[in-house]
C-alpha positions in Angstrom: -31.8 6.1 30.1 -29.6 3.3 28.9 -28.0 3.6 25.4 -25.8 1.4 23.4 -22.9 2.9 21.4 -19.5 2.3 20.0 -16.7 2.2 22.6 -14.6 5.3 23.1 -11.0 5.4 24.4 -12.2 6.7 27.7 -14.4 3.7 28.2 -11.6 1.1 28.1 -10.8 1.2 31.9 -14.5 0.7 32.8 -14.8 -2.2 30.3 -11.7 -3.9 31.6 -13.1 -3.6 35.2 -16.4 -5.2 34.1 -14.5 -8.0 32.4 -12.3 -8.6 35.4 -15.4 -8.7 37.7 -17.7 -10.8 35.4 -15.6 -13.1 33.1 -13.8 -16.4 33.7 -10.5 -15.2 32.3 -8.3 -12.2 33.0 -7.6 -10.1 29.8 -4.7 -7.7 29.3 -5.0 -4.0 28.6 -3.2 -4.7 25.3 -5.9 -7.1 24.2 -8.7 -4.6 24.8 -6.6 -1.9 23.1 -6.0 -4.2 20.1 -9.7 -4.8 19.6 -10.5 -1.1 20.2 -8.1 -0.1 17.5 -8.6 -2.9 15.0 -12.4 -3.6 15.4 -14.0 -0.5 16.8 -17.3 -1.1 14.9 -17.6 -4.5 16.7 -17.0 -3.2 20.2 -20.1 -1.7 21.8 -20.9 -0.5 25.3 -24.1 0.0 27.3 -24.1 3.3 29.1 -26.5 4.5 31.8 -26.2 8.1 33.2 -22.6 8.4 32.0 -21.5 5.0 33.5 -20.5 1.9 31.4 -22.6 -1.0 32.6 -21.9 -3.6 30.0 -20.2 -4.4 26.7 -20.0 -6.8 23.8 -16.9 -7.4 21.8 -17.2 -9.3 18.5 -15.1 -9.8 15.4 -16.1 -11.0 11.9 -14.4 -14.1 10.7 -14.3 -16.2 7.5 -16.6 -13.9 5.5 -19.7 -15.6 7.0 -19.2 -15.7 10.8 -19.3 -13.3 13.7 -17.5 -14.4 16.8 -18.5 -13.1 20.2 -15.3 -12.6 22.1 -16.9 -11.2 25.3 -20.3 -10.1 26.5 -20.4 -8.9 30.1 -22.8 -6.9 32.2 -22.0 -5.2 35.5 -23.4 -7.3 38.4 -26.4 -5.2 39.6 -27.4 -4.5 36.0 -27.9 -8.1 35.0 -31.3 -9.5 34.2 -32.6 -6.1 32.9 -32.3 -6.9 29.2 -29.0 -5.2 28.6 -27.2 -8.3 27.4 -30.2 -9.0 25.1 -29.9 -5.5 23.6 -26.1 -5.8 23.1 -26.6 -9.2 21.5 -29.3 -7.8 19.2 -27.0 -5.0 18.1 -24.3 -7.6 17.3 -26.9 -9.6 15.3 -27.8 -6.4 13.3 -24.1 -5.9 12.6 -23.8 -9.5 11.3 -26.9 -9.2 9.2 -25.7 -5.9 7.5 -22.5 -7.7 6.6 -24.2 -10.8 5.4 -22.6 -12.9 8.1 -24.8 -16.0 8.6 -23.4 -17.5 11.7 -22.7 -16.2 15.2 -20.4 -18.3 17.4 -19.0 -18.0 20.9 -17.3 -20.0 23.7 -18.6 -20.1 27.2 -17.4 -21.8 30.3 -19.1 -25.2 31.0 -19.5 -23.9 34.6 -21.4 -20.7 33.6 -25.0 -22.0 33.8 -26.4 -18.4 33.7 -24.6 -17.6 30.4 -25.4 -21.0 28.8 -29.2 -20.5 29.7 -29.1 -16.9 28.3 -27.6 -18.1 25.0 -29.9 -21.1 24.7 -32.8 -18.7 25.2 -31.5 -16.6 22.3 -31.4 -19.6 19.9 -27.8 -20.7 20.3 -27.1 -24.4 20.3 -24.1 -26.3 21.7 -21.9 -27.3 18.8 -18.8 -28.5 20.5 -16.7 -28.9 23.7 -13.3 -27.4 24.0 -11.3 -29.3 26.7 -8.8 -27.2 28.6 -9.8 -24.1 26.8 -9.2 -21.6 29.7 -5.9 -20.8 31.3 -7.0 -22.6 34.5 -7.7 -25.7 32.5 -11.4 -25.3 32.5 -13.5 -26.5 29.6 -15.7 -24.4 27.3 -18.7 -25.0 25.1 -18.9 -23.7 21.6 -22.3 -22.3 21.0 -23.6 -21.4 17.5 -26.6 -19.6 16.1 -27.4 -19.5 12.4 -29.1 -16.3 11.2 -31.8 -16.3 8.6 -30.3 -15.9 5.1 
C-alpha cells in the first residue's frame, strides 16, 4: 500500500536517484540536504513497500505563495495517481498556511508534465528563456487556490 509522508534522512539517496532519472536538471546532494534541513514539512515522499517511488519538494514564499521546486515519480510508477496525491498534499499544506497561489516552472519540452499541471488547474503565466543550465526554456505555471 502506498503512503505519503515527510522525508527522512535515509530517503535522500532514493529521492536524488529519482530526480536524476526523471528531471531535466541535475541537482546536488547539498541542495537536497538544504531543503531537507530547512523545509522538512514541505518535502514529502511516496513510499510503496519500503521503497521511495516519488516525491514533491515545495517551499512557501512571500506569505501567499507555495512554490513547487520538484515533483517526480519513478518511471514505472507514473500514471497511477501518485503525482496527483503528492500535489494534493502540497495543496493542503498551502491551504493550512493560507497560501493562495501555487507556482512552478516546467521545461517547455516536457509535454507530459505540462498536460498534468493543466489538468490540475494550472495555467501558463510566463516563459523563462534560458532558464535551465543547458539553455532550455521553462514555462511558469500558476494555480490560484480558493480563498
